[in-house]
N, C-alpha and C positions, 0 to 999 in steps of 0.2 A: 723802506727797501724790501723785496720778498726776497725770502731765503730756502734753500731745499739743502736740507741736512742729509748725507752717506756713509753713513757706515754698518757693517756687518754685525756690531754691537748696541742692543735698544741703549741699555744702561751709557754709554758714551755718546747717543743719542739724544737721551734727555737731560744730559749733564751740557752738551751746548744748550740744548733749549732753555733750559731754568736762564742759564747767561744771557742769551737773547733776550730773554722777557724783560730783565732788566735795564736793556740800550732803549732808547727813544730811536724811534723813526726805521726800527728792522722789525719782520713780522715772519714768521717761521710759516711757510706753506704747504709743505711737503717735506717727507722721508723718506729715502730707499736704503737697501739693504746692499747692495751691489751696484756696478757696473753698468749693466744691461738697465735696473730699474732706474737707475741715476737719468740715462738718456731720455726711457720711455716719463720720468716725471718732469722731465723741462719741457718737455712737446707739449705735457698737461698742465705746467703749474706755471709755463713762463718765470722762471726766477730771474733775478738782478746777480743774486751772488750764491754760488754753491761750497759749501762744505765738504768737501772730499776727500775720505781716508784712501789709503795706499794697497793696506792687502787687506783683499776680501775675497770668498770662494768665489771662481765664479771669473765672471769678469773684472777686474780687477781697477783702484782708482785712476790707473796710469794709463792703460788703454781708453778707459770712457772721457778722461782728457783729451786725449787726443780725439775722438768723436766729436767731445764739443768744441774744442778749437776749432773744428772743421764746418761748424753751423754758422748759416748766412749772420744771424747776431748774438753771439755767445755769451752767453753770463760770464762774469767775473769767477775763478775759479782758485778757491784759494786749499790749496790741503792741510791738513792735520793728522798727522799720523804719529806714531812712537819713534818711527826709523830717519837716522837724517841721510840714510847712503842713498837715496831716491831723488836727491835734491837738483841730481846733476840732467835727469831726465824729466824734471817737473819742470825746471826752465824751459826746456822743449818744445813745453804747450804754451799754452797763454794766460796762464797761472798767475796771479799777483802775489800770492804769499805762500810759508811754507812753513805751518806750526808746530811742534814737537809736542803731543803728547807727555803729561798734563797740559794741556792748553789754560793759561792763563787770561783772564779774564781780562785787564789792562793790553795783554798784546791781540788778542781777539778783537776788542775795540781797537786799535791802532791799524790793522789789518783790514775791518772792515771801511772804515773807513776811507782809507788807502786803496781798497778798490773801487768807491764811487771814485775817486779821480781817476783811477785809472782806465777804467771804463769808456770817459769819454775821451780820454787820449786815442783810448784804440777805437772806439768809432769815427772820428777824427780822421784816424791814418787810414782811414780806408778809403779815404779818395786822394788822399798823398804816399806817399811813393812808398812801394812795401816792400818786406823782407823776402827777398827772392826763397826761393825753395831749398833746401836742404841748409840754409844758413838758420842759428840759434835766433828764436824769436825773443827769449829772455836771456838776461847775463843775470848769474846766479852770486850774490854776496852774504858772506856770514856776517853778522852783525850782532851786537847787544841782543837784538830782537827773537835772532836763530837765524833761518838762511830767507833772507830778502829777493828775491826777483821783480826784475828791474826791466820792462815793457823797450825791449830796441827802437819801438816805436815812440816812445816818450822824450829818448836822450835827447839830450840839448847840445850838450861835448863832453868830451872827455878832457880833463887835464892832468898833466903829472906834475907831480913836485917829489923831486929826486926819487924816491923809488917805491911811492906811491901811488896810485893815481884814483882822482878821484871823477866821478859821473853827474853832471848834472843834469836830472832829472825833470818832469814835469808834478815829481812829487815832493820836492828836496835835490840833498845832496847824500851821495854814498861811494864809501871807498871801497874800491876792486881790486881783484889779482891780477887780473889780465894787463898787459902792457901797451904803449900806446901800438909797438908794432905789431903785435898779434892782433889788435883791433883793425888796425888800418890794411890789414893785410885780408883779414876775414869779412870785413863791408868795405871794398874802395869802392861803390857804385854806392854806400849809402852815406858816405864820413869824408873828409878830406882836411888833410895834413895842411896847416895854419902858420905852423909855430913847431919846431923840435918839441915842444912840451904841451900842444894843443892839436886836439882834432874835432871839428866840427859835423855838426849833420847839415848837410845839402839843403834839406825841405827848410834847417832855420834860417839860412842863409837874407839877410835883408838886405842891408846896402856896406860897401865898406867906405871907411872916414877916416881923414887925418887927424890927428888930436894938434893942439897948439906948437907941442912940444916935438911934433914932425913925426910920432910914433904913427903904425897904421891900425886901426881894429874894426871890428866885424859888429855889426847892429845885427842884434837877433830878432826872431819874430816874437819869439812867447816868453822872455825874460831880458832883465836891464842889466844882466852880464853880458860887457863886451870883450869878446877874446882880442887880445893883442896878433895882429897878424906878422912877423918877421919879412923883412924885405928881400928875402929871396923865393919867398910863399906869396909876395904880393901878386906877380904876372897869372900866377894860376888862380887867383881867387878873381881875377879880371877877367880872363878867360872866360871861367863860370860864370856871371854873374854877366858876363853878354851874352849868353846861352839862354838863361834862364829866362 
């Protein structure tokens, strides 16, 4: 995987490069000191992944990420910053990671491995239903690794359990702060309520099946997990399937 390092501090760039040199399968092909240089370097080197600082002189990382996400085939972006207050802005871009400095080696490796998987999800999503303009492209979740950005395009379903909501997505499962009601209102064209405790990505729905106990379940395209469909929502699911 080819990588671009973007940071206005040369020492910070060198530290990341030394880490990456210890990882198999990753190669730093270029460096940049600000957002303008980053966009030019992407055109020149065509990296798979960009490690991007936020606060830089001139064009900052958030501005650069906005331009990167608008590219026809954008690289995956992982923010590396000393400031956690920019996470909400970061998830509006196609960023797949948000690491706080000083970046730890294992956290960086985890983010790089995730970036490879999400890149595939985003490419596949280009031919699937897209997130409408003005809506979030990612959901931010605070985890032990820092702030994790989950691409909406890779979400399979949201499951509520008491006061917690778990998002099941292409790279695993993550607890989030959003409620099902908030998510349903924000993404009515992308997710369908199938149970008081479940929202399912419409593009994931493959079939409605009845179990031996008489319950209804959904068969999804990219996961073995089978969400339960409550009886009051069965008709909505059947109507949707008739239109797919």
